[in-house]
DSSP file (Angstrom, degrees, kcal/mol; ACC not computed):
  #  RESIDUE AA STRUCTURE BP1 BP2  ACC     N-H-->O    O-->H-N    N-H-->O    O-->H-N    TCO  KAPPA ALPHA  PHI   PSI    X-CA   Y-CA   Z-CA
    1    1 A M              0   0    0      0, 0.0     2,-0.2     0, 0.0     0, 0.0   0.000 360.0 360.0 360.0 137.1   96.8   82.8  118.5
    2    2 A L        -     0   0    0      1,-0.0     2,-0.4     0, 0.0     0, 0.0  -0.472 360.0-150.1 -74.7 144.6   97.5   86.2  117.1
    3    3 A K        -     0   0    0     -2,-0.2     2,-0.3     0, 0.0     3,-0.0  -0.958  10.2-165.8-116.8 136.6   96.6   86.9  113.4
    4    4 A Y        -     0   0    0     -2,-0.4     2,-0.0     1,-0.1     5,-0.0  -0.785  35.4 -84.3-115.4 161.6   98.6   89.4  111.3
    5    5 A S     >  -     0   0    0     -2,-0.3     4,-2.1     1,-0.1     3,-0.3  -0.345  36.8-121.8 -65.3 144.4   97.6   90.9  108.0
    6    6 A A  H  > S+     0   0    0      1,-0.2     4,-2.5     2,-0.2     5,-0.2   0.878 109.7  55.3 -56.5 -42.8   98.4   88.8  105.0
    7    7 A P  H  > S+     0   0    0      0, 0.0     4,-2.1     0, 0.0    -1,-0.2   0.917 108.6  48.2 -60.0 -40.2  100.7   91.4  103.3
    8    8 A L  H  > S+     0   0    0     -3,-0.3     4,-2.4     1,-0.2     5,-0.2   0.907 110.2  52.0 -65.8 -40.5  102.8   91.6  106.5
    9    9 A D  H  X S+     0   0    0     -4,-2.1     4,-2.6     1,-0.2    -1,-0.2   0.912 109.2  50.9 -58.9 -42.6  103.1   87.8  106.6
   10   10 A G  H  X S+     0   0    0     -4,-2.5     4,-2.6     2,-0.2    -1,-0.2   0.882 108.9  50.6 -63.8 -39.1  104.2   87.8  103.0
   11   11 A V  H  X S+     0   0    0     -4,-2.1     4,-2.3     2,-0.2    -2,-0.2   0.941 112.9  45.0 -64.8 -47.6  106.9   90.4  103.6
   12   12 A F  H  X S+     0   0    0     -4,-2.4     4,-0.6     2,-0.2    -2,-0.2   0.886 113.1  51.2 -66.4 -36.8  108.3   88.5  106.6
   13   13 A H  H >< S+     0   0    0     -4,-2.6     3,-1.0    -5,-0.2     4,-0.3   0.944 111.0  48.4 -61.7 -46.4  108.2   85.2  104.7
   14   14 A A  H >< S+     0   0    0     -4,-2.6     3,-0.8     1,-0.3    -2,-0.2   0.885 113.8  46.6 -61.4 -38.5  110.0   86.8  101.7
   15   15 A L  H 3< S+     0   0    0     -4,-2.3    -1,-0.3     1,-0.2    -2,-0.2   0.507  90.7  84.3 -83.0  -3.5  112.7   88.2  104.1
   16   16 A S  T << S+     0   0    0     -3,-1.0    -1,-0.2    -4,-0.6    -2,-0.2   0.685  78.0  75.6 -72.9 -16.2  113.1   85.0  105.9
   17   17 A D  S <> S-     0   0    0     -3,-0.8     4,-2.3    -4,-0.3     5,-0.2  -0.835  74.8-144.1-100.2 130.3  115.6   83.7  103.3
   18   18 A P  H  > S+     0   0    0      0, 0.0     4,-2.2     0, 0.0    -1,-0.1   0.836 100.4  54.6 -62.4 -32.7  119.1   85.1  103.3
   19   19 A S  H  > S+     0   0    0      2,-0.2     4,-2.0     1,-0.2     5,-0.1   0.922 109.5  46.8 -66.4 -42.5  119.4   85.0   99.5
   20   20 A R  H  > S+     0   0    0      2,-0.2     4,-2.5     1,-0.2    -1,-0.2   0.891 110.4  52.7 -67.0 -38.0  116.2   87.0   99.2
   21   21 A R  H  X S+     0   0    0     -4,-2.3     4,-2.6     1,-0.2    -1,-0.2   0.907 108.7  51.5 -61.8 -39.3  117.5   89.5  101.8
   22   22 A G  H  X S+     0   0    0     -4,-2.2     4,-2.4     2,-0.2    -2,-0.2   0.888 109.4  49.4 -62.8 -39.4  120.7   89.8   99.8
   23   23 A M  H  X S+     0   0    0     -4,-2.0     4,-2.6     2,-0.2    -2,-0.2   0.901 110.9  49.3 -66.9 -41.0  118.6   90.5   96.6
   24   24 A V  H  X S+     0   0    0     -4,-2.5     4,-1.3     2,-0.2    -2,-0.2   0.915 110.0  52.2 -63.0 -42.0  116.6   93.2   98.4
   25   25 A E  H  < S+     0   0    0     -4,-2.6     3,-0.4     1,-0.2     4,-0.4   0.932 111.0  46.9 -58.9 -46.5  119.9   94.7   99.7
   26   26 A R  H >< S+     0   0    0     -4,-2.4     3,-1.5     1,-0.2    -2,-0.2   0.916 110.8  52.0 -61.7 -42.9  121.2   94.8   96.1
   27   27 A L  H >< S+     0   0    0     -4,-2.6     3,-1.3     1,-0.3    47,-0.5   0.709  93.7  72.5 -69.1 -19.0  117.9   96.3   94.8
   28   28 A S  T 3< S+     0   0    0     -4,-1.3    -1,-0.3    -3,-0.4    -2,-0.2   0.720  95.8  53.2 -66.8 -18.1  118.1   99.0   97.5
   29   29 A R  T <  S-     0   0    0     -3,-1.5    -1,-0.3    -4,-0.4    -2,-0.2   0.494 129.4 -69.7 -92.1  -5.2  121.0  100.5   95.4
   30   30 A G  S <  S-     0   0    0     -3,-1.3    -1,-0.4    -4,-0.2    42,-0.1  -0.674  71.0 -37.4 137.6 169.2  118.8  100.5   92.2
   31   31 A P        -     0   0    0      0, 0.0     2,-0.3     0, 0.0    42,-0.2  -0.158  55.8-175.1 -59.3 153.2  117.2   98.3   89.6
   32   32 A A  E     -A   72   0A   0     40,-2.2    40,-3.2     4,-0.0     2,-0.1  -0.995  23.2-116.8-151.0 150.6  119.0   95.2   88.5
   33   33 A S  E  >  -A   71   0A   0     -2,-0.3     4,-2.3    38,-0.3    38,-0.2  -0.347  37.7-104.4 -79.4 167.3  118.6   92.4   85.9
   34   34 A V  H  > S+     0   0    0     36,-1.3     4,-2.1     1,-0.2     5,-0.2   0.918 122.9  50.8 -59.2 -44.0  118.1   88.8   86.9
   35   35 A S  H  > S+     0   0    0      1,-0.2     4,-1.3     2,-0.2    -1,-0.2   0.876 109.3  50.6 -65.6 -35.7  121.7   88.0   85.9
   36   36 A E  H  4 S+     0   0    0      1,-0.2    -1,-0.2     2,-0.2    -2,-0.2   0.898 112.5  46.9 -65.6 -39.6  123.0   90.9   88.0
   37   37 A L  H  < S+     0   0    0     -4,-2.3    -2,-0.2     1,-0.2    -1,-0.2   0.826 112.7  50.3 -70.6 -30.6  121.0   89.7   91.0
   38   38 A A  H >< S+     0   0    0     -4,-2.1     3,-2.0    -5,-0.2     5,-0.3   0.749  87.6  87.7 -77.6 -24.2  122.3   86.1   90.5
   39   39 A A  T 3< S+     0   0    0     -4,-1.3    -1,-0.2     1,-0.3    -2,-0.1   0.833  88.6  43.9 -49.6 -48.3  126.0   87.1   90.3
   40   40 A P  T 3  S+     0   0    0      0, 0.0     2,-0.4     0, 0.0    -1,-0.3   0.573 103.2  81.4 -78.3  -3.9  126.9   86.9   94.0
   41   41 A F  S <  S-     0   0    0     -3,-2.0     2,-1.4    -4,-0.2     7,-0.1  -0.788  73.7-136.5-108.2 144.5  125.0   83.7   94.6
   42   42 A D  S    S+     0   0    0     -2,-0.4     2,-0.3     2,-0.0    -3,-0.1  -0.587  71.6 100.1 -92.3  71.2  126.0   80.1   94.0
   43   43 A M  S    S-     0   0    0     -2,-1.4    -2,-0.1    -5,-0.3     2,-0.0  -0.974  76.2 -92.0-150.4 161.5  122.7   79.0   92.5
   44   44 A S     >  -     0   0    0     -2,-0.3     4,-2.0     1,-0.1     3,-0.2  -0.295  36.5-112.8 -72.0 158.7  121.1   78.4   89.1
   45   45 A L  H  > S+     0   0    0      1,-0.2     4,-2.7     2,-0.2     5,-0.2   0.891 118.2  56.0 -60.1 -40.2  119.2   81.2   87.3
   46   46 A P  H  > S+     0   0    0      0, 0.0     4,-1.9     0, 0.0    -1,-0.2   0.880 107.1  50.0 -60.5 -34.4  115.9   79.3   87.7
   47   47 A A  H  > S+     0   0    0     -3,-0.2     4,-2.0     2,-0.2    -2,-0.2   0.903 110.4  49.5 -68.2 -40.3  116.5   79.2   91.5
   48   48 A V  H  X S+     0   0    0     -4,-2.0     4,-2.4     1,-0.2    -1,-0.2   0.921 109.4  52.2 -62.0 -43.9  117.2   83.0   91.5
   49   49 A V  H  X S+     0   0    0     -4,-2.7     4,-2.1     1,-0.2    -1,-0.2   0.881 106.7  53.5 -61.6 -38.7  114.0   83.5   89.5
   50   50 A Q  H  X S+     0   0    0     -4,-1.9     4,-1.8     2,-0.2    -1,-0.2   0.927 109.5  48.1 -61.2 -44.2  112.0   81.5   92.1
   51   51 A H  H  X S+     0   0    0     -4,-2.0     4,-2.2     1,-0.2    -2,-0.2   0.907 110.7  51.3 -62.1 -41.4  113.3   83.7   94.8
   52   52 A L  H  X S+     0   0    0     -4,-2.4     4,-2.4     1,-0.2    -1,-0.2   0.852 105.8  55.5 -66.0 -33.8  112.4   86.8   92.8
   53   53 A R  H  X S+     0   0    0     -4,-2.1     4,-2.8     2,-0.2    -1,-0.2   0.895 107.1  50.1 -63.9 -39.4  108.9   85.5   92.3
   54   54 A V  H  X S+     0   0    0     -4,-1.8     4,-1.7     2,-0.2    -2,-0.2   0.929 111.5  48.2 -63.9 -44.2  108.5   85.2   96.1
   55   55 A L  H  <>S+     0   0    0     -4,-2.2     5,-1.9     1,-0.2     6,-1.1   0.886 113.9  47.0 -62.9 -38.6  109.8   88.8   96.5
   56   56 A E  H ><5S+     0   0    0     -4,-2.4     3,-1.1     1,-0.2    -2,-0.2   0.907 110.1  51.9 -70.8 -41.4  107.3   89.9   93.8
   57   57 A A  H 3<5S+     0   0    0     -4,-2.8    -1,-0.2     1,-0.3    -2,-0.2   0.806 106.3  55.8 -64.1 -28.6  104.4   88.0   95.3
   58   58 A S  T 3<5S-     0   0    0     -4,-1.7    -1,-0.3    -5,-0.2    -2,-0.2   0.630 115.5-116.6 -78.3 -13.1  105.1   89.6   98.7
   59   59 A G  T < 5S+     0   0    0     -3,-1.1    -3,-0.2    -4,-0.5    -2,-0.1   0.591  85.6 113.0  88.2  11.2  104.8   93.1   97.1
   60   60 A L  S   <S+     0   0    0     -5,-1.9    15,-2.9     1,-0.1     2,-0.3   0.832  79.2  20.9 -83.6 -33.6  108.5   94.1   97.8
   61   61 A V  E     -B   74   0A   0     -6,-1.1     2,-0.3    13,-0.3    -2,-0.2  -0.880  60.6-157.0-132.1 162.3  109.6   94.2   94.2
   62   62 A R  E     -B   73   0A   0     11,-2.4    11,-2.2    -2,-0.3     2,-0.3  -0.959  13.4-145.7-134.6 157.8  108.3   94.6   90.7
   63   63 A S  E     -B   72   0A   0     -2,-0.3     2,-0.4     9,-0.2     9,-0.2  -0.851   8.1-165.5-124.3 159.5  109.7   93.5   87.4
   64   64 A E  E     -B   71   0A   0      7,-2.2     7,-3.0    -2,-0.3     2,-0.6  -0.991  12.2-147.3-142.9 132.8  109.7   94.8   83.9
   65   65 A K  E     +B   70   0A   0     -2,-0.4     2,-0.5     5,-0.2     5,-0.2  -0.902  16.5 177.3-106.6 122.3  110.7   93.0   80.8
   66   66 A I  E >   -B   69   0A   0      3,-2.7     3,-1.9    -2,-0.6     2,-0.4  -0.963  67.5 -44.4-122.5 111.9  112.2   94.9   78.0
   67   67 A G  T 3  S-     0   0    0     -2,-0.5    -2,-0.0     1,-0.3     0, 0.0  -0.547 123.5 -24.0  67.1-123.9  113.3   92.7   75.1
   68   68 A R  T 3  S+     0   0    0     -2,-0.4     2,-0.5    -3,-0.1    -1,-0.3   0.390 120.4  91.7 -99.6   2.0  115.0   89.6   76.6
   69   69 A T  E <   - B   0  66A   0     -3,-1.9    -3,-2.7   -36,-0.0     2,-0.6  -0.862  57.2-159.6-107.3 127.7  116.0   91.3   79.8
   70   70 A R  E     - B   0  65A   0     -2,-0.5   -36,-1.3    -5,-0.2     2,-0.4  -0.914  13.2-164.8-103.3 125.1  113.9   91.3   83.0
   71   71 A T  E     -AB  33  64A   0     -7,-3.0    -7,-2.2    -2,-0.6     2,-0.3  -0.896   1.5-156.9-113.2 138.5  114.7   94.0   85.4
   72   72 A Y  E     +AB  32  63A   0    -40,-3.2   -40,-2.2    -2,-0.4     2,-0.3  -0.843  12.0 176.7-112.6 149.4  113.6   94.2   89.1
   73   73 A Q  E     - B   0  62A   0    -11,-2.2   -11,-2.4    -2,-0.3     2,-0.1  -0.990  33.9-101.4-146.8 153.6  113.3   97.1   91.4
   74   74 A L  E     - B   0  61A   0    -47,-0.5   -13,-0.3    -2,-0.3   -14,-0.1  -0.432  33.9-122.2 -69.2 146.6  112.1   97.7   94.9
   75   75 A I    >   -     0   0    0    -15,-2.9     3,-2.2    -2,-0.1     4,-0.3  -0.839  35.5-112.3 -89.3 120.4  108.7   99.1   95.4
   76   76 A P  T 3  S+     0   0    0      0, 0.0    -1,-0.0     0, 0.0   -15,-0.0  -0.256  97.8   9.3 -55.7 132.8  109.0  102.3   97.4
   77   77 A G  T >  S+     0   0    0      1,-0.1     3,-1.1     3,-0.0   -17,-0.0   0.442  87.7 123.8  80.6  -0.1  107.5  102.0  100.9
   78   78 A A  T <  S+     0   0    0     -3,-2.2     4,-0.3     1,-0.3   -17,-0.1   0.804  76.1  47.9 -65.3 -27.6  107.0   98.3  100.6
   79   79 A L  T 3> S+     0   0    0     -4,-0.3     4,-2.4     1,-0.2    -1,-0.3   0.549  86.9  92.4 -87.7  -7.3  109.0   97.7  103.8
   80   80 A D  H <> S+     0   0    0     -3,-1.1     4,-2.7     1,-0.2     5,-0.2   0.895  81.6  52.3 -56.5 -46.1  107.2  100.4  105.8
   81   81 A P  H  > S+     0   0    0      0, 0.0     4,-2.2     0, 0.0    -1,-0.2   0.902 111.8  47.1 -59.6 -38.9  104.5   98.0  107.3
   82   82 A A  H  > S+     0   0    0     -4,-0.3     4,-2.4    -3,-0.2    -2,-0.2   0.913 112.3  50.0 -66.9 -41.5  107.3   95.7  108.6
   83   83 A G  H  X S+     0   0    0     -4,-2.4     4,-2.4     1,-0.2    -1,-0.2   0.893 111.3  48.7 -62.5 -40.5  109.2   98.6  110.0
   84   84 A Q  H  X S+     0   0    0     -4,-2.7     4,-2.3     2,-0.2    -1,-0.2   0.907 110.7  50.6 -65.7 -41.8  106.2   99.9  111.7
   85   85 A W  H  X S+     0   0    0     -4,-2.2     4,-1.9    -5,-0.2    -2,-0.2   0.925 112.9  46.1 -62.2 -44.6  105.4   96.5  113.2
   86   86 A I  H  X S+     0   0    0     -4,-2.4     4,-2.6     1,-0.2    -2,-0.2   0.908 111.0  52.8 -64.9 -42.4  108.9   96.2  114.5
   87   87 A A  H  X S+     0   0    0     -4,-2.4     4,-2.5     1,-0.2    -1,-0.2   0.886 107.5  51.8 -61.6 -39.9  108.9   99.7  115.9
   88   88 A Q  H  X S+     0   0    0     -4,-2.3     4,-2.0     2,-0.2    -1,-0.2   0.916 111.6  46.4 -63.5 -42.6  105.7   99.0  117.8
   89   89 A R  H  X S+     0   0    0     -4,-1.9     4,-2.5     2,-0.2     5,-0.2   0.914 111.6  51.9 -65.1 -41.7  107.2   95.9  119.4
   90   90 A R  H  X S+     0   0    0     -4,-2.6     4,-2.7     1,-0.2     5,-0.2   0.923 109.0  50.0 -60.8 -45.3  110.4   97.7  120.2
   91   91 A T  H  X S+     0   0    0     -4,-2.5     4,-2.2     1,-0.2    -1,-0.2   0.921 110.7  49.8 -60.3 -45.0  108.5  100.5  122.0
   92   92 A T  H  X S+     0   0    0     -4,-2.0     4,-2.0     1,-0.2    -1,-0.2   0.935 114.4  43.8 -59.4 -47.7  106.5   98.0  124.0
   93   93 A W  H  X S+     0   0    0     -4,-2.5     4,-2.7     1,-0.2     5,-0.2   0.847 110.2  55.0 -71.0 -33.4  109.6   96.1  125.1
   94   94 A E  H  X S+     0   0    0     -4,-2.7     4,-2.4    -5,-0.2    -1,-0.2   0.921 109.1  48.5 -63.8 -41.6  111.6   99.3  125.9
   95   95 A R  H  X S+     0   0    0     -4,-2.2     4,-2.4    -5,-0.2    -2,-0.2   0.928 112.4  48.5 -62.7 -43.9  108.8  100.4  128.2
   96   96 A R  H  X S+     0   0    0     -4,-2.0     4,-2.3     1,-0.2    -2,-0.2   0.917 112.7  47.2 -62.9 -43.2  108.7   97.1  129.9
   97   97 A L  H  X S+     0   0    0     -4,-2.7     4,-2.6     2,-0.2    -1,-0.2   0.862 109.9  53.7 -68.4 -34.5  112.5   97.0  130.3
   98   98 A D  H  X S+     0   0    0     -4,-2.4     4,-2.5     2,-0.2    -2,-0.2   0.927 110.0  47.7 -62.3 -44.5  112.4  100.6  131.7
   99   99 A R  H  X S+     0   0    0     -4,-2.4     4,-2.5     2,-0.2    -2,-0.2   0.896 111.5  50.4 -63.9 -39.9  109.9   99.5  134.3
  100  100 A L  H  X S+     0   0    0     -4,-2.3     4,-2.7     2,-0.2    -2,-0.2   0.926 110.3  50.0 -63.1 -44.0  112.0   96.5  135.2
  101  101 A G  H  X S+     0   0    0     -4,-2.6     4,-2.1     1,-0.2    -2,-0.2   0.910 111.2  48.9 -60.6 -42.3  115.0   98.7  135.6
  102  102 A D  H  X S+     0   0    0     -4,-2.5     4,-2.6     2,-0.2    -1,-0.2   0.917 111.9  49.3 -62.1 -43.4  113.1  101.1  137.8
  103  103 A Y  H  X S+     0   0    0     -4,-2.5     4,-2.6     1,-0.2    -2,-0.2   0.918 111.3  48.4 -62.8 -44.4  111.8   98.3  139.9
  104  104 A L  H  X S+     0   0    0     -4,-2.7     4,-2.2     2,-0.2    -1,-0.2   0.876 111.7  50.3 -66.1 -36.0  115.3   96.8  140.3
  105  105 A T  H  X S+     0   0    0     -4,-2.1     4,-2.5    -5,-0.2    -2,-0.2   0.932 112.2  46.9 -65.2 -46.3  116.7  100.2  141.3
  106  106 A E  H  X S+     0   0    0     -4,-2.6     4,-1.8     2,-0.2    -2,-0.2   0.907 113.4  48.8 -62.2 -42.3  113.9  100.7  143.9
  107  107 A T  H  X S+     0   0    0     -4,-2.6     4,-0.7     1,-0.2    -1,-0.2   0.893 112.3  48.6 -64.2 -40.9  114.5   97.2  145.3
  108  108 A D  H >< S+     0   0    0     -4,-2.2     3,-0.6     1,-0.2    -2,-0.2   0.893 112.0  48.5 -66.8 -40.6  118.2   97.8  145.4
  109  109 A E  H 3< S+     0   0    0     -4,-2.5    -1,-0.2     1,-0.2    -2,-0.2   0.805 104.7  60.2 -70.3 -28.8  117.8  101.1  147.2
  110  110 A A  H 3<        0   0    0     -4,-1.8    -1,-0.2     1,-0.3    -2,-0.2   0.719 360.0 360.0 -72.1 -20.4  115.3   99.6  149.7
  111  111 A R    <<        0   0    0     -4,-0.7    -1,-0.3    -3,-0.6    -2,-0.2   0.483 360.0 360.0 -77.5 360.0  118.0   97.2  150.9
């Protein structure tokens, strides 16, 4: 069985939930408070906070509390390891599919 680095596992786990992906998408436009992040979702504030804790534990976001308001923002470059991992897989599969295409072309021409 393949083993991946714990940080990468945490990022993919955090992004596995559509609500958390939506929150990351919103945060890509700039910092937001918990209530701003909760607005588009039909869930309680405690449920939103749980999702934000997962995102924070994964290293994708960080929070800051000023007074009674907690604001979240994306950590620059936090998605880079996931992007690199995906790019490596894409390159491998593109090469394999190119070789398959070449093989099928040669086989077709040989007939």
